[in-house]
Structures are given as C-alpha cells and as structure tokens.
N, CA, C and O atoms as a Tripos MOL2 file, in Angstrom:
@<TRIPOS>MOLECULE
protein
  240   239    60     0     0
PROTEIN
NO_CHARGES

@<TRIPOS>ATOM
      1 N         110.8380  105.6210   78.1030 N.3       1 UNK1
      2 CA        110.0420  106.2640   79.1340 C.3       1 UNK1
      3 C         108.5700  106.0040   78.8720 C.2       1 UNK1
      4 O         108.1000  106.0880   77.7370 O.2       1 UNK1
      5 N         107.8530  105.6900   79.9350 N.am      2 UNK2
      6 CA        106.4090  105.5290   79.8760 C.3       2 UNK2
      7 C         105.8020  106.8240   80.4160 C.2       2 UNK2
      8 O         106.0250  107.1840   81.5720 O.2       2 UNK2
      9 N         105.0430  107.5130   79.5850 N.am      3 UNK3
     10 CA        104.4550  108.7980   79.9610 C.3       3 UNK3
     11 C         103.2880  108.5850   80.9200 C.2       3 UNK3
     12 O         102.4520  107.7050   80.7140 O.2       3 UNK3
     13 N         103.2420  109.3990   81.9650 N.am      4 UNK4
     14 CA        102.1280  109.3530   82.9190 C.3       4 UNK4
     15 C         101.0280  110.2810   82.4180 C.2       4 UNK4
     16 O         101.2440  111.4760   82.2170 O.2       4 UNK4
     17 N          99.8400  109.7040   82.2200 N.am      5 UNK5
     18 CA         98.6880  110.4460   81.6990 C.3       5 UNK5
     19 C          97.8040  110.8970   82.8640 C.2       5 UNK5
     20 O          97.6330  110.1720   83.8440 O.2       5 UNK5
     21 N          97.2630  112.0680   82.7460 N.am      6 UNK6
     22 CA         96.3930  112.6640   83.7640 C.3       6 UNK6
     23 C          95.1440  111.7980   83.9940 C.2       6 UNK6
     24 O          94.4730  111.3960   83.0440 O.2       6 UNK6
     25 N          94.8480  111.5230   85.2550 N.am      7 UNK7
     26 CA         93.6550  110.7510   85.5970 C.3       7 UNK7
     27 C          92.3840  111.5830   85.4690 C.2       7 UNK7
     28 O          91.2970  111.0360   85.2820 O.2       7 UNK7
     29 N          92.5170  112.9050   85.5690 N.am      8 UNK8
     30 CA         91.3410  113.7810   85.4850 C.3       8 UNK8
     31 C          90.7520  113.8160   84.0740 C.2       8 UNK8
     32 O          89.5470  113.6310   83.9000 O.2       8 UNK8
     33 N          91.6010  114.0520   83.0640 N.am      9 UNK9
     34 CA         91.1020  114.1440   81.6910 C.3       9 UNK9
     35 C          91.3290  112.8540   80.9070 C.2       9 UNK9
     36 O          90.6310  112.5850   79.9300 O.2       9 UNK9
     37 N          92.3100  112.0580   81.3420 N.am     10 UNK10
     38 CA         92.5570  110.7640   80.7130 C.3      10 UNK10
     39 C          93.2410  110.8050   79.3680 C.2      10 UNK10
     40 O          93.3480  109.7760   78.7010 O.2      10 UNK10
     41 N          93.7130  111.9830   78.9500 N.am     11 UNK11
     42 CA         94.2910  112.0710   77.6090 C.3      11 UNK11
     43 C          95.6260  112.7900   77.5100 C.2      11 UNK11
     44 O          96.3510  112.5820   76.5380 O.2      11 UNK11
     45 N          95.9760  113.6230   78.4720 N.am     12 UNK12
     46 CA         97.1660  114.4610   78.3460 C.3      12 UNK12
     47 C          98.2170  114.1320   79.4120 C.2      12 UNK12
     48 O          97.8820  113.6370   80.4880 O.2      12 UNK12
     49 N          99.4810  114.4090   79.1070 N.am     13 UNK13
     50 CA        100.5600  114.1830   80.0670 C.3      13 UNK13
     51 C         100.7330  115.3680   81.0060 C.2      13 UNK13
     52 O         100.0910  116.4070   80.8470 O.2      13 UNK13
     53 N         101.6030  115.1950   81.9760 N.am     14 UNK14
     54 CA        101.9610  116.2620   82.9100 C.3      14 UNK14
     55 C         103.3000  116.8720   82.5110 C.2      14 UNK14
     56 O         104.1920  116.1660   82.0410 O.2      14 UNK14
     57 N         103.4400  118.1850   82.6980 N.am     15 UNK15
     58 CA        104.6920  118.8930   82.4180 C.3      15 UNK15
     59 C         105.1960  119.5300   83.7190 C.2      15 UNK15
     60 O         104.4070  120.0510   84.5080 O.2      15 UNK15
     61 N         106.5140  119.4830   83.9330 N.am     16 UNK16
     62 CA        107.1410  120.0400   85.1330 C.3      16 UNK16
     63 C         106.8750  121.5360   85.2450 C.2      16 UNK16
     64 O         106.8920  122.2660   84.2550 O.2      16 UNK16
     65 N         106.6260  121.9760   86.4920 N.am     17 UNK17
     66 CA        106.4250  123.3780   86.8120 C.3      17 UNK17
     67 C         107.5720  123.8580   87.6950 C.2      17 UNK17
     68 O         108.2710  123.0450   88.2990 O.2      17 UNK17
     69 N         107.7680  125.1440   87.7710 N.am     18 UNK18
     70 CA        108.8810  125.6900   88.5460 C.3      18 UNK18
     71 C         108.7400  125.4730   90.0440 C.2      18 UNK18
     72 O         109.7310  125.5720   90.7670 O.2      18 UNK18
     73 N         107.5330  125.1790   90.5350 N.am     19 UNK19
     74 CA        107.3190  124.9670   91.9730 C.3      19 UNK19
     75 C         107.4950  123.5050   92.3880 C.2      19 UNK19
     76 O         107.2390  123.1560   93.5400 O.2      19 UNK19
     77 N         107.9260  122.6540   91.4680 N.am     20 UNK20
     78 CA        108.1820  121.2530   91.7840 C.3      20 UNK20
     79 C         107.0120  120.3170   91.5580 C.2      20 UNK20
     80 O         107.1370  119.1110   91.7720 O.2      20 UNK20
     81 N         105.8800  120.8490   91.1310 N.am     21 UNK21
     82 CA        104.7320  120.0110   90.8020 C.3      21 UNK21
     83 C         104.6930  119.7890   89.2950 C.2      21 UNK21
     84 O         105.5440  120.2800   88.5530 O.2      21 UNK21
     85 N         103.6970  119.0440   88.8670 N.am     22 UNK22
     86 CA        103.5070  118.7820   87.4470 C.3      22 UNK22
     87 C         102.0760  119.1420   87.0760 C.2      22 UNK22
     88 O         101.1400  118.7930   87.7940 O.2      22 UNK22
     89 N         101.9050  119.8370   85.9580 N.am     23 UNK23
     90 CA        100.5940  120.3270   85.5160 C.3      23 UNK23
     91 C         100.1870  119.6090   84.2380 C.2      23 UNK23
     92 O         100.9910  119.4660   83.3170 O.2      23 UNK23
     93 N          98.9460  119.1610   84.1820 N.am     24 UNK24
     94 CA         98.4240  118.5050   82.9880 C.3      24 UNK24
     95 C          98.4180  119.4990   81.8300 C.2      24 UNK24
     96 O          97.9860  120.6400   81.9900 O.2      24 UNK24
     97 N          98.8860  119.0720   80.6890 N.am     25 UNK25
     98 CA         98.9300  119.9500   79.5190 C.3      25 UNK25
     99 C          97.5530  120.1300   78.8870 C.2      25 UNK25
    100 O          97.3820  120.9680   78.0020 O.2      25 UNK25
    101 N          96.5710  119.3490   79.3360 N.am     26 UNK26
    102 CA         95.2260  119.4670   78.7870 C.3      26 UNK26
    103 C          94.2620  120.1950   79.7050 C.2      26 UNK26
    104 O          93.7420  121.2540   79.3540 O.2      26 UNK26
    105 N          94.0200  119.6210   80.8960 N.am     27 UNK27
    106 CA         92.9960  120.1810   81.7860 C.3      27 UNK27
    107 C          93.5690  121.0520   82.9040 C.2      27 UNK27
    108 O          92.8120  121.6180   83.6930 O.2      27 UNK27
    109 N          94.8830  121.1640   82.9810 N.am     28 UNK28
    110 CA         95.5750  122.0170   83.9500 C.3      28 UNK28
    111 C          95.4940  121.5410   85.4010 C.2      28 UNK28
    112 O          95.7690  122.3250   86.3090 O.2      28 UNK28
    113 N          95.1240  120.2760   85.6460 N.am     29 UNK29
    114 CA         95.1770  119.7720   87.0160 C.3      29 UNK29
    115 C          96.6330  119.5310   87.3910 C.2      29 UNK29
    116 O          97.4900  119.3700   86.5210 O.2      29 UNK29
    117 N          96.9050  119.5060   88.6900 N.am     30 UNK30
    118 CA         98.2690  119.3590   89.1890 C.3      30 UNK30
    119 C          98.4530  118.0300   89.9030 C.2      30 UNK30
    120 O          97.4960  117.4580   90.4250 O.2      30 UNK30
    121 N          99.6890  117.5420   89.9230 N.am     31 UNK31
    122 CA        100.0530  116.3770   90.7110 C.3      31 UNK31
    123 C         101.4630  116.6040   91.2670 C.2      31 UNK31
    124 O         102.3280  117.1650   90.5930 O.2      31 UNK31
    125 N         101.6720  116.1640   92.4900 N.am     32 UNK32
    126 CA        103.0050  116.1860   93.0980 C.3      32 UNK32
    127 C         103.5520  114.7590   93.0400 C.2      32 UNK32
    128 O         102.7930  113.7990   93.1720 O.2      32 UNK32
    129 N         104.8410  114.6190   92.8450 N.am     33 UNK33
    130 CA        105.4150  113.2780   92.7420 C.3      33 UNK33
    131 C         105.2030  112.4800   94.0240 C.2      33 UNK33
    132 O         105.1530  111.2510   93.9790 O.2      33 UNK33
    133 N         105.0790  113.1500   95.1590 N.am     34 UNK34
    134 CA        104.8280  112.4580   96.4270 C.3      34 UNK34
    135 C         103.4660  111.7540   96.4200 C.2      34 UNK34
    136 O         103.2430  110.8300   97.2020 O.2      34 UNK34
    137 N         102.5650  112.1830   95.5470 N.am     35 UNK35
    138 CA        101.2410  111.5810   95.4590 C.3      35 UNK35
    139 C         101.1930  110.3750   94.5230 C.2      35 UNK35
    140 O         100.1690  109.6980   94.4360 O.2      35 UNK35
    141 N         102.2820  110.1070   93.8330 N.am     36 UNK36
    142 CA        102.3360  108.9960   92.8820 C.3      36 UNK36
    143 C         102.9480  107.7700   93.5450 C.2      36 UNK36
    144 O         103.8410  107.8920   94.3840 O.2      36 UNK36
    145 N         102.4720  106.5980   93.1720 N.am     37 UNK37
    146 CA        102.9700  105.3410   93.7270 C.3      37 UNK37
    147 C         103.6270  104.5490   92.6020 C.2      37 UNK37
    148 O         103.0310  104.3180   91.5500 O.2      37 UNK37
    149 N         104.8630  104.1400   92.8490 N.am     38 UNK38
    150 CA        105.6170  103.3750   91.8710 C.3      38 UNK38
    151 C         106.0370  102.0400   92.4710 C.2      38 UNK38
    152 O         106.1890  101.9150   93.6870 O.2      38 UNK38
    153 N         106.2240  101.0440   91.6090 N.am     39 UNK39
    154 CA        106.7910   99.7680   92.0470 C.3      39 UNK39
    155 C         108.2690   99.9640   92.3380 C.2      39 UNK39
    156 O         108.8660  100.9490   91.9030 O.2      39 UNK39
    157 N         108.8600   99.0300   93.0720 N.am     40 UNK40
    158 CA        110.2750   99.1290   93.4400 C.3      40 UNK40
    159 C         111.1960   99.2990   92.2420 C.2      40 UNK40
    160 O         112.1790  100.0380   92.3140 O.2      40 UNK40
    161 N         110.8870   98.6240   91.1440 N.am     41 UNK41
    162 CA        111.7700   98.6690   89.9770 C.3      41 UNK41
    163 C         111.5080   99.8650   89.0520 C.2      41 UNK41
    164 O         112.1480   99.9910   88.0080 O.2      41 UNK41
    165 N         110.5860  100.7290   89.4240 N.am     42 UNK42
    166 CA        110.2550  101.8900   88.6060 C.3      42 UNK42
    167 C         110.8750  103.1580   89.1780 C.2      42 UNK42
    168 O         110.9700  103.3250   90.3940 O.2      42 UNK42
    169 N         111.2930  104.0450   88.2880 N.am     43 UNK43
    170 CA        111.9090  105.3070   88.7000 C.3      43 UNK43
    171 C         111.2630  106.4500   87.9230 C.2      43 UNK43
    172 O         111.0650  106.3520   86.7120 O.2      43 UNK43
    173 N         110.9380  107.5280   88.6200 N.am     44 UNK44
    174 CA        110.3370  108.7010   87.9940 C.3      44 UNK44
    175 C         111.3880  109.4250   87.1470 C.2      44 UNK44
    176 O         112.5480  109.5440   87.5430 O.2      44 UNK44
    177 N         110.9670  109.8970   85.9930 N.am     45 UNK45
    178 CA        111.8490  110.6420   85.0910 C.3      45 UNK45
    179 C         111.0490  111.7270   84.3820 C.2      45 UNK45
    180 O         109.8180  111.6970   84.3710 O.2      45 UNK45
    181 N         111.7520  112.6750   83.7960 N.am     46 UNK46
    182 CA        111.1380  113.6360   82.8850 C.3      46 UNK46
    183 C         111.9560  113.6420   81.6110 C.2      46 UNK46
    184 O         113.1620  113.3970   81.6380 O.2      46 UNK46
    185 N         111.3030  113.9230   80.4950 N.am     47 UNK47
    186 CA        112.0480  114.0240   79.2460 C.3      47 UNK47
    187 C         112.5810  115.4480   79.0810 C.2      47 UNK47
    188 O         112.4010  116.2880   79.9630 O.2      47 UNK47
    189 N         113.2230  115.7110   77.9760 N.am     48 UNK48
    190 CA        113.8650  117.0140   77.7740 C.3      48 UNK48
    191 C         112.8760  118.1780   77.7220 C.2      48 UNK48
    192 O         113.2770  119.3300   77.8890 O.2      48 UNK48
    193 N         111.6030  117.9000   77.4940 N.am     49 UNK49
    194 CA        110.6040  118.9680   77.4800 C.3      49 UNK49
    195 C         109.8340  119.0650   78.7920 C.2      49 UNK49
    196 O         108.8900  119.8480   78.8970 O.2      49 UNK49
    197 N         110.2320  118.2640   79.8110 N.am     50 UNK50
    198 CA        109.6050  118.3370   81.1180 C.3      50 UNK50
    199 C         108.4010  117.4450   81.3160 C.2      50 UNK50
    200 O         107.7090  117.5620   82.3280 O.2      50 UNK50
    201 N         108.1310  116.5480   80.3680 N.am     51 UNK51
    202 CA        106.9910  115.6400   80.4900 C.3      51 UNK51
    203 C         107.3180  114.5500   81.5130 C.2      51 UNK51
    204 O         108.4020  113.9690   81.4910 O.2      51 UNK51
    205 N         106.3710  114.2840   82.4030 N.am     52 UNK52
    206 CA        106.5370  113.3230   83.4890 C.3      52 UNK52
    207 C         106.3150  111.8960   83.0070 C.2      52 UNK52
    208 O         105.3870  111.6120   82.2500 O.2      52 UNK52
    209 N         107.1790  111.0210   83.4590 N.am     53 UNK53
    210 CA        107.0340  109.6110   83.1300 C.3      53 UNK53
    211 C         107.8200  108.7660   84.0960 C.2      53 UNK53
    212 O         108.2850  109.2440   85.1300 O.2      53 UNK53
    213 N         107.9650  107.4900   83.7460 N.am     54 UNK54
    214 CA        108.7760  106.5920   84.5620 C.3      54 UNK54
    215 C         109.4270  105.5540   83.6730 C.2      54 UNK54
    216 O         108.9880  105.3180   82.5470 O.2      54 UNK54
    217 N         110.4730  104.9400   84.1850 N.am     55 UNK55
    218 CA        111.1560  103.8410   83.5170 C.3      55 UNK55
    219 C         111.2630  102.6850   84.4940 C.2      55 UNK55
    220 O         111.2780  102.8780   85.7100 O.2      55 UNK55
    221 N         111.3350  101.4920   83.9510 N.am     56 UNK56
    222 CA        111.5570  100.2960   84.7710 C.3      56 UNK56
    223 C         113.0490  100.0030   84.7740 C.2      56 UNK56
    224 O         113.7580  100.3470   83.8290 O.2      56 UNK56
    225 N         113.5170   99.3710   85.8280 N.am     57 UNK57
    226 CA        114.9360   99.0160   85.9470 C.3      57 UNK57
    227 C         115.3910   98.2790   84.6880 C.2      57 UNK57
    228 O         114.7240   97.3590   84.2150 O.2      57 UNK57
    229 N         116.5240   98.6960   84.1650 N.am     58 UNK58
    230 CA        117.0780   98.0610   82.9750 C.3      58 UNK58
    231 C         116.5900   98.6490   81.6690 C.2      58 UNK58
    232 O         117.0750   98.2670   80.6030 O.2      58 UNK58
    233 N         115.6390   99.5710   81.7260 N.am     59 UNK59
    234 CA        115.1420  100.2360   80.5280 C.3      59 UNK59
    235 C         115.6590  101.6690   80.5230 C.2      59 UNK59
    236 O         115.9750  102.2140   81.5800 O.2      59 UNK59
    237 N         115.7460  102.2650   79.3860 N.am     60 UNK60
    238 CA        116.2840  103.6010   79.3410 C.3      60 UNK60
    239 C         115.3880  104.5680   78.7120 C.2      60 UNK60
    240 O         115.7250  105.7470   78.6100 O.2      60 UNK60
@<TRIPOS>BOND
     1     1     2 1
     2     2     3 1
     3     3     4 2
     4     3     5 am
     5     5     6 1
     6     6     7 1
     7     7     8 2
     8     7     9 am
     9     9    10 1
    10    10    11 1
    11    11    12 2
    12    11    13 am
    13    13    14 1
    14    14    15 1
    15    15    16 2
    16    15    17 am
    17    17    18 1
    18    18    19 1
    19    19    20 2
    20    19    21 am
    21    21    22 1
    22    22    23 1
    23    23    24 2
    24    23    25 am
    25    25    26 1
    26    26    27 1
    27    27    28 2
    28    27    29 am
    29    29    30 1
    30    30    31 1
    31    31    32 2
    32    31    33 am
    33    33    34 1
    34    34    35 1
    35    35    36 2
    36    35    37 am
    37    37    38 1
    38    38    39 1
    39    39    40 2
    40    39    41 am
    41    41    42 1
    42    42    43 1
    43    43    44 2
    44    43    45 am
    45    45    46 1
    46    46    47 1
    47    47    48 2
    48    47    49 am
    49    49    50 1
    50    50    51 1
    51    51    52 2
    52    51    53 am
    53    53    54 1
    54    54    55 1
    55    55    56 2
    56    55    57 am
    57    57    58 1
    58    58    59 1
    59    59    60 2
    60    59    61 am
    61    61    62 1
    62    62    63 1
    63    63    64 2
    64    63    65 am
    65    65    66 1
    66    66    67 1
    67    67    68 2
    68    67    69 am
    69    69    70 1
    70    70    71 1
    71    71    72 2
    72    71    73 am
    73    73    74 1
    74    74    75 1
    75    75    76 2
    76    75    77 am
    77    77    78 1
    78    78    79 1
    79    79    80 2
    80    79    81 am
    81    81    82 1
    82    82    83 1
    83    83    84 2
    84    83    85 am
    85    85    86 1
    86    86    87 1
    87    87    88 2
    88    87    89 am
    89    89    90 1
    90    90    91 1
    91    91    92 2
    92    91    93 am
    93    93    94 1
    94    94    95 1
    95    95    96 2
    96    95    97 am
    97    97    98 1
    98    98    99 1
    99    99   100 2
   100    99   101 am
   101   101   102 1
   102   102   103 1
   103   103   104 2
   104   103   105 am
   105   105   106 1
   106   106   107 1
   107   107   108 2
   108   107   109 am
   109   109   110 1
   110   110   111 1
   111   111   112 2
   112   111   113 am
   113   113   114 1
   114   114   115 1
   115   115   116 2
   116   115   117 am
   117   117   118 1
   118   118   119 1
   119   119   120 2
   120   119   121 am
   121   121   122 1
   122   122   123 1
   123   123   124 2
   124   123   125 am
   125   125   126 1
   126   126   127 1
   127   127   128 2
   128   127   129 am
   129   129   130 1
   130   130   131 1
   131   131   132 2
   132   131   133 am
   133   133   134 1
   134   134   135 1
   135   135   136 2
   136   135   137 am
   137   137   138 1
   138   138   139 1
   139   139   140 2
   140   139   141 am
   141   141   142 1
   142   142   143 1
   143   143   144 2
   144   143   145 am
   145   145   146 1
   146   146   147 1
   147   147   148 2
   148   147   149 am
   149   149   150 1
   150   150   151 1
   151   151   152 2
   152   151   153 am
   153   153   154 1
   154   154   155 1
   155   155   156 2
   156   155   157 am
   157   157   158 1
   158   158   159 1
   159   159   160 2
   160   159   161 am
   161   161   162 1
   162   162   163 1
   163   163   164 2
   164   163   165 am
   165   165   166 1
   166   166   167 1
   167   167   168 2
   168   167   169 am
   169   169   170 1
   170   170   171 1
   171   171   172 2
   172   171   173 am
   173   173   174 1
   174   174   175 1
   175   175   176 2
   176   175   177 am
   177   177   178 1
   178   178   179 1
   179   179   180 2
   180   179   181 am
   181   181   182 1
   182   182   183 1
   183   183   184 2
   184   183   185 am
   185   185   186 1
   186   186   187 1
   187   187   188 2
   188   187   189 am
   189   189   190 1
   190   190   191 1
   191   191   192 2
   192   191   193 am
   193   193   194 1
   194   194   195 1
   195   195   196 2
   196   195   197 am
   197   197   198 1
   198   198   199 1
   199   199   200 2
   200   199   201 am
   201   201   202 1
   202   202   203 1
   203   203   204 2
   204   203   205 am
   205   205   206 1
   206   206   207 1
   207   207   208 2
   208   207   209 am
   209   209   210 1
   210   210   211 1
   211   211   212 2
   212   211   213 am
   213   213   214 1
   214   214   215 1
   215   215   216 2
   216   215   217 am
   217   217   218 1
   218   218   219 1
   219   219   220 2
   220   219   221 am
   221   221   222 1
   222   222   223 1
   223   223   224 2
   224   223   225 am
   225   225   226 1
   226   226   227 1
   227   227   228 2
   228   227   229 am
   229   229   230 1
   230   230   231 1
   231   231   232 2
   232   231   233 am
   233   233   234 1
   234   234   235 1
   235   235   236 2
   236   235   237 am
   237   237   238 1
   238   238   239 1
   239   239   240 2
@<TRIPOS>SUBSTRUCTURE
     1 UNK1         2 RESIDUE 1 A UNK
     2 UNK2         6 RESIDUE 1 A UNK
     3 UNK3        10 RESIDUE 1 A UNK
     4 UNK4        14 RESIDUE 1 A UNK
     5 UNK5        18 RESIDUE 1 A UNK
     6 UNK6        22 RESIDUE 1 A UNK
     7 UNK7        26 RESIDUE 1 A UNK
     8 UNK8        30 RESIDUE 1 A UNK
     9 UNK9        34 RESIDUE 1 A UNK
    10 UNK10       38 RESIDUE 1 A UNK
    11 UNK11       42 RESIDUE 1 A UNK
    12 UNK12       46 RESIDUE 1 A UNK
    13 UNK13       50 RESIDUE 1 A UNK
    14 UNK14       54 RESIDUE 1 A UNK
    15 UNK15       58 RESIDUE 1 A UNK
    16 UNK16       62 RESIDUE 1 A UNK
    17 UNK17       66 RESIDUE 1 A UNK
    18 UNK18       70 RESIDUE 1 A UNK
    19 UNK19       74 RESIDUE 1 A UNK
    20 UNK20       78 RESIDUE 1 A UNK
    21 UNK21       82 RESIDUE 1 A UNK
    22 UNK22       86 RESIDUE 1 A UNK
    23 UNK23       90 RESIDUE 1 A UNK
    24 UNK24       94 RESIDUE 1 A UNK
    25 UNK25       98 RESIDUE 1 A UNK
    26 UNK26      102 RESIDUE 1 A UNK
    27 UNK27      106 RESIDUE 1 A UNK
    28 UNK28      110 RESIDUE 1 A UNK
    29 UNK29      114 RESIDUE 1 A UNK
    30 UNK30      118 RESIDUE 1 A UNK
    31 UNK31      122 RESIDUE 1 A UNK
    32 UNK32      126 RESIDUE 1 A UNK
    33 UNK33      130 RESIDUE 1 A UNK
    34 UNK34      134 RESIDUE 1 A UNK
    35 UNK35      138 RESIDUE 1 A UNK
    36 UNK36      142 RESIDUE 1 A UNK
    37 UNK37      146 RESIDUE 1 A UNK
    38 UNK38      150 RESIDUE 1 A UNK
    39 UNK39      154 RESIDUE 1 A UNK
    40 UNK40      158 RESIDUE 1 A UNK
    41 UNK41      162 RESIDUE 1 A UNK
    42 UNK42      166 RESIDUE 1 A UNK
    43 UNK43      170 RESIDUE 1 A UNK
    44 UNK44      174 RESIDUE 1 A UNK
    45 UNK45      178 RESIDUE 1 A UNK
    46 UNK46      182 RESIDUE 1 A UNK
    47 UNK47      186 RESIDUE 1 A UNK
    48 UNK48      190 RESIDUE 1 A UNK
    49 UNK49      194 RESIDUE 1 A UNK
    50 UNK50      198 RESIDUE 1 A UNK
    51 UNK51      202 RESIDUE 1 A UNK
    52 UNK52      206 RESIDUE 1 A UNK
    53 UNK53      210 RESIDUE 1 A UNK
    54 UNK54      214 RESIDUE 1 A UNK
    55 UNK55      218 RESIDUE 1 A UNK
    56 UNK56      222 RESIDUE 1 A UNK
    57 UNK57      226 RESIDUE 1 A UNK
    58 UNK58      230 RESIDUE 1 A UNK
    59 UNK59      234 RESIDUE 1 A UNK
    60 UNK60      238 RESIDUE 1 A UNK
C-alpha cells in the first residue's frame, strides 16, 4: 500500500472517520475519496488502522 499524505501539512497520513471522510492525523484537515483522482490501475484502500492509501493492479 502506498500511503496518501496530506497536501495541507505535507507530512501526515489520513485516517478513516465514521462519517466516511478521512482526517489528517497531523493538521486535522479532511478529504473525501470523491475528491481524490486515481489512475485506472490504482485502487483506494485502507490498512487495518484506517490509514488511507492506494495500491496498483497486481500489487497487494
């Protein structure tokens, strides 16, 4: 998994929230997955702790 880092602070990842958005663990900014753009071969994922990331086709 490739972790998505917050564009606002540039250093921290996003963690899943109960309302379906993701909150930066550093600066507390929010992002919705609908606002993210992925290539065709990329798929959004979260790890077991709720950190937002993506994988490319064929990678796990």
